[in-house]
SELOSE-245586 format. One line per 5 residues: for each residue x, y, z of C-alpha. Coordinates in nm, 4 decimals, decimal comma, padded with zeros to 6 digits, m for minus. Example, Ala and Ser with C-alpha at 12.3 -4.5 7.8 and 13.67 -1.06 7.14 Angstrom:
01,2300/m00,4500/00,7800 | 01,3670/m00,1060/00,7140
//
This chain:
00,0000/00,0000/00,0000 | 00,1413/00,3362/m00,0954 | 00,2084/00,5779/00,1893 | 00,0041/00,8948/00,2214 | 00,1534/01,2167/00,0903
00,1724/01,5123/00,3260 | 00,0828/01,8338/00,1471 | 00,3011/02,1191/00,2688 | 00,2372/02,4918/00,2568 | 00,3741/02,6618/m00,0557
00,5336/02,9630/00,1140 | 00,6575/03,1165/m00,2121 | 00,3039/03,1199/m00,3508 | 00,1750/03,2695/m00,0254 | 00,4365/03,5457/m00,0421
00,3406/03,6202/m00,4014 | m00,0246/03,6505/m00,3027 | 00,0505/03,9061/m00,0292 | 00,2795/04,1079/m00,2573 | 00,0086/04,1201/m00,5245
m00,2860/04,2015/m00,2990 | m00,1566/04,3512/00,0259 | m00,1701/04,7120/00,1430 | 00,1441/04,8948/00,2713 | 00,1051/04,7694/00,6298
00,0465/04,4132/00,5115 | 00,3510/04,4238/00,2854 | 00,5556/04,5626/00,5739 | 00,4373/04,2734/00,7888 | 00,5488/04,0366/00,5127
00,8946/04,1938/00,4984 | 00,9381/04,1577/00,8718 | 00,8150/03,7987/00,8737 | 01,0482/03,7073/00,5859 | 01,3663/03,8924/00,6745
01,3184/04,0713/01,0046 | 01,3301/04,4024/00,8171 | 01,2344/04,6950/01,0397 | 00,9239/04,8658/00,9039 | 00,9200/05,2312/00,8131
00,8337/05,4604/01,1024 | 00,5212/05,5650/00,9136 | 00,3892/05,2081/00,9222 | 00,4161/05,1816/01,3004 | 00,2874/05,5368/01,3374
m00,0211/05,4443/01,1369 | m00,1036/05,1837/01,4014 | m00,0054/05,3974/01,6999 | m00,2154/05,6916/01,5818 | m00,5303/05,5051/01,6821
m00,4163/05,4572/02,0424 | m00,6209/05,6485/02,2989 | m00,4745/05,8610/02,5758 | m00,5769/05,5879/02,8210 | m00,3483/05,3378/02,6450
m00,5922/05,1088/02,4679 | m00,7136/05,1242/02,1101 | m01,0703/05,1996/02,0134 | m01,2639/04,9704/01,7848 | m01,3165/05,2326/01,5149
m01,6061/05,4395/01,3976 | m01,7186/05,7318/01,6103 | m01,6585/05,5581/01,9441 | m01,3427/05,6697/02,1229 | m01,3740/05,4344/02,4224
m01,0809/05,1879/02,4382 | m01,1666/04,8276/02,3526 | m01,0006/04,5164/02,4983 | m01,0570/04,3259/02,1744 | m00,9245/04,6066/01,9530
m00,6213/04,6553/02,1770 | m00,5292/04,2864/02,1557 | m00,5710/04,3010/01,7770 | m00,3294/04,5954/01,7580 | m00,0779/04,4180/01,9822
m00,0907/04,1211/01,7435 | m00,0399/04,3552/01,4485 | 00,2606/04,5190/01,6176 | 00,3999/04,1733/01,6938 | 00,3965/04,0977/01,3203
00,6104/04,4082/01,2685 | 00,8622/04,3391/01,5427 | 00,7095/04,6219/01,7424 | 00,5852/04,4468/02,0560 | 00,7896/04,6757/02,2807
00,8377/05,0426/02,3527 | 00,6148/05,3150/02,5003 | 00,2940/05,2419/02,3014 | 00,2996/04,8760/02,4076 | 00,3843/04,9692/02,7661
00,0838/05,2031/02,7735 | m00,1396/04,9317/02,6273 | m00,0296/04,6749/02,8841 | m00,0772/04,9216/03,1682 | m00,4282/04,9966/03,0419
m00,5131/04,6263/03,0168 | m00,3841/04,5621/03,3678 | m00,5829/04,8549/03,5050 | m00,8948/04,7370/03,3202 | m00,8911/04,3871/03,4687
m01,1884/04,3183/03,6925 | m01,1488/04,1965/04,0534 | m01,2351/03,8372/03,9515 | m00,9470/03,8262/03,7008 | m01,1607/03,8822/03,3911
m01,1846/04,1420/03,1200 | m01,5050/04,2784/02,9696 | m01,5678/04,5555/02,7222 | m01,7025/04,8863/02,8484 | m02,0825/04,8858/02,8579
m02,0902/05,1817/02,6174 | m01,9599/04,9456/02,3461 | m02,2560/04,7074/02,3760 | m02,4316/04,8403/02,0680 | m02,1244/04,7984/01,8457
m01,9544/04,4927/01,9965 | m01,9323/04,1657/01,8030 | m02,0587/03,8512/01,9806 | m01,7140/03,7616/02,1138 | m01,6814/04,1001/02,2882
m02,0353/04,1636/02,4096 | m02,0231/04,3289/02,7545 | m02,1602/04,1056/03,0284 | m02,1847/03,7920/02,8145 | m02,0133/03,4937/02,9874
m01,8745/03,3480/02,6629 | m01,7333/03,6863/02,5612 | m01,5885/03,7399/02,9083 | m01,3992/03,4111/02,8920 | m01,2743/03,4893/02,5408
m01,1546/03,8393/02,6287 | m00,9879/03,7112/02,9454 | m00,7994/03,4443/02,7518 | m00,6953/03,6755/02,4679 | m00,5925/03,9665/02,6912
m00,4005/03,7315/02,9181 | m00,2352/03,5710/02,6161 | m00,1103/03,8952/02,4625 | 00,0098/04,0293/02,7958 | 00,1983/03,7002/02,8352
00,3554/03,7281/02,4893 | 00,4590/04,0886/02,5549 | 00,6230/03,9813/02,8809 | 00,8070/03,7007/02,7004 | 00,9202/03,9497/02,4372
01,0615/04,1762/02,7097 | 01,2206/03,8985/02,9164 | 01,2533/03,5814/02,7056 | 01,4806/03,4106/02,9587 | 01,2549/03,4840/03,2582
01,5550/03,6516/03,4213 | 01,3385/03,9233/03,5725 | 00,9988/03,8917/03,7399 | 00,7071/03,9515/03,5067 | 00,5713/04,3049/03,5464
00,2166/04,1759/03,5471 | 00,2602/03,8419/03,7221 | m00,0372/03,8966/03,9539 | m00,2586/04,0123/03,6659 | m00,1763/03,7042/03,4594
m00,2068/03,4636/03,7527 | m00,5535/03,6008/03,8294 | m00,6602/03,5643/03,4654 | m00,5240/03,2095/03,4464 | m00,7062/03,1025/03,7643
m01,0331/03,2323/03,6229 | m00,9833/03,0451/03,2937 | m00,8965/02,7216/03,4757 | m01,2123/02,7519/03,6838 | m01,4239/02,7670/03,3659
m01,2818/02,4528/03,2016 | m01,4991/02,1434/03,1897 | m01,3560/01,8097/03,3112 | m01,3019/01,6949/02,9501 | m01,0916/02,0018/02,8682
m01,3607/02,1858/02,6720 | m01,4575/02,5435/02,7505 | m01,7878/02,7349/02,7436 | m01,6856/02,9944/02,4885 | m01,5712/03,0515/02,1318
m01,3178/02,8292/01,9547 | m01,0458/03,0965/01,9596 | m01,0698/03,1057/02,3370 | m00,9046/02,7638/02,3366 | m00,5693/02,8419/02,1825
m00,5305/03,1706/02,3687 | m00,6147/02,9873/02,6914 | m00,3654/02,7115/02,6113 | m00,0830/02,9637/02,5755 | m00,1815/03,1664/02,8805
m00,2201/02,8591/03,1012 | 00,1067/02,7008/02,9899 | 00,3083/03,0124/03,0709 | 00,1208/03,0475/03,4016 | 00,2375/02,6903/03,4806
m00,1041/02,5303/03,4588 | 00,0563/02,2671/03,2379 | m00,2034/01,9933/03,2832 | m00,4936/02,2242/03,2069 | m00,3149/02,3652/02,9017
m00,2460/02,0140/02,7731 | m00,6125/01,9180/02,8078 | m00,7186/02,2215/02,6054 | m00,4596/02,1370/02,3388 | m00,5978/01,7840/02,3058
m00,9451/01,9240/02,2430 | m00,8060/02,1619/01,9800 | m00,6194/01,8756/01,8149 | m00,9430/01,6813/01,7793 | m01,1026/01,9807/01,6061
m00,8288/02,0733/01,3568 | m00,9855/01,8834/01,0680 | m01,3121/02,0757/01,1078 | m01,1595/02,4215/01,1565 | m01,1640/02,6934/00,8923
m00,8247/02,7828/00,7387 | m00,8331/03,1156/00,9244 | m00,8882/02,9443/01,2598 | m00,6113/02,6923/01,1960 | m00,3735/02,9712/01,0944
m00,4566/03,1839/01,3961 | m00,4144/02,8894/01,6317 | m00,0770/02,7848/01,4915 | 00,0552/03,1407/01,4784 | m00,0503/03,2070/01,8372
00,0899/02,8873/01,9838 | 00,4250/02,9480/01,8165 | 00,4647/03,2562/02,0379 | 00,4862/03,0487/02,3553 | 00,7140/02,7562/02,4243
00,4810/02,4597/02,4620 | 00,7687/02,2130/02,4402 | 00,6038/01,9495/02,2199 | 00,4722/02,1266/01,9080 | 00,2546/01,8382/01,7845
m00,0507/02,0641/01,7619 | 00,1339/02,3266/01,5541 | 00,2576/02,0537/01,3199 | m00,0948/01,9169/01,2804 | m00,2173/02,2679/01,2009
00,0523/02,3215/00,9364 | m00,0487/01,9983/00,7658 | m00,4095/02,1179/00,7541 | m00,2979/02,4527/00,6093 | m00,1136/02,2715/00,3316
m00,4380/02,0975/00,2423 | m00,6453/02,4182/00,2324 | m00,4155/02,6546/00,0399 | m00,5766/02,7943/m00,2768 | m00,4186/02,7748/m00,6201
m00,3465/03,1509/m00,6091 | m00,1331/03,1002/m00,2973 | m00,3781/03,2478/m00,0469 | m00,6280/03,1188/00,2067 | m00,9914/03,2023/00,2690
m01,0713/03,4334/00,5575 | m01,3756/03,3593/00,7692 | m01,4662/03,7293/00,7408 | m01,4748/03,7683/00,3630 | m01,2243/03,8189/00,0797
m01,1070/04,1580/00,2072 | m00,9322/03,9749/00,4933 | m00,7740/03,6961/00,2825 | m00,4359/03,8742/00,2817 | m00,4410/03,8941/00,6614
m00,5171/03,5227/00,6851 | m00,2354/03,4456/00,4415 | 00,0068/03,6541/00,6478 | m00,1033/03,4627/00,9563 | m00,0206/03,1346/00,7796
00,3247/03,2681/00,6904 | 00,3755/03,3644/01,0559 | 00,2642/03,0169/01,1635 | 00,5051/02,8448/00,9246 | 00,8150/03,0618/00,9381
//
């Protein structure tokens, strides 16, 4: 019987797709991901210009209230540009820490309720768990970026420990969680770095069982996120990369779950996951 053939990601085709269809920020992200090239100051400034005086980013439109979800998105964007450090990031982390609720969670400001997507709806338990996992994850990654060898105490150790304890308390005995799919991989990274290794491993097993059913965008986001923390055994990332090889389009890109306008972003996320 002939052995099965593993389809790998065609990185060259993915790069070509981003070059052909990306905007200046997306092409700058590509350059950094490929070569570590420092982006032009104007590219970083374009992101930083949306930061509020409080330290978070607003979600856009006419609302100037900082958003937890939007702030984490901007931190991820800066990470793709090698910019997860410096005063803007410090202000964002300080705002996130100050915005944490006494029970260790994050929720969006109630004034955002009319504009918030389901995963950020103020007061919703599923959204609360998602925002807590994602905020805790990006604060963790920023701390790792600042002190990769753990030589100094984490600036926000208490903040992250409180978030991790809340997430652990929400997990079901089988490792599943009462929230959105993306909550899982952010929780896995947060919990691993907070030394809840058993709980993180259980969540990873659940994610592994779901890889075959995930959208390309979800697989890409999971693999890219989990590469930012040292899980030790990267079996889940390898499984995700195999799935990405199977779902790459003939033009080199991948489908976004949010429509064609976001296909370049999804393709960049795959490149980040596979570099």
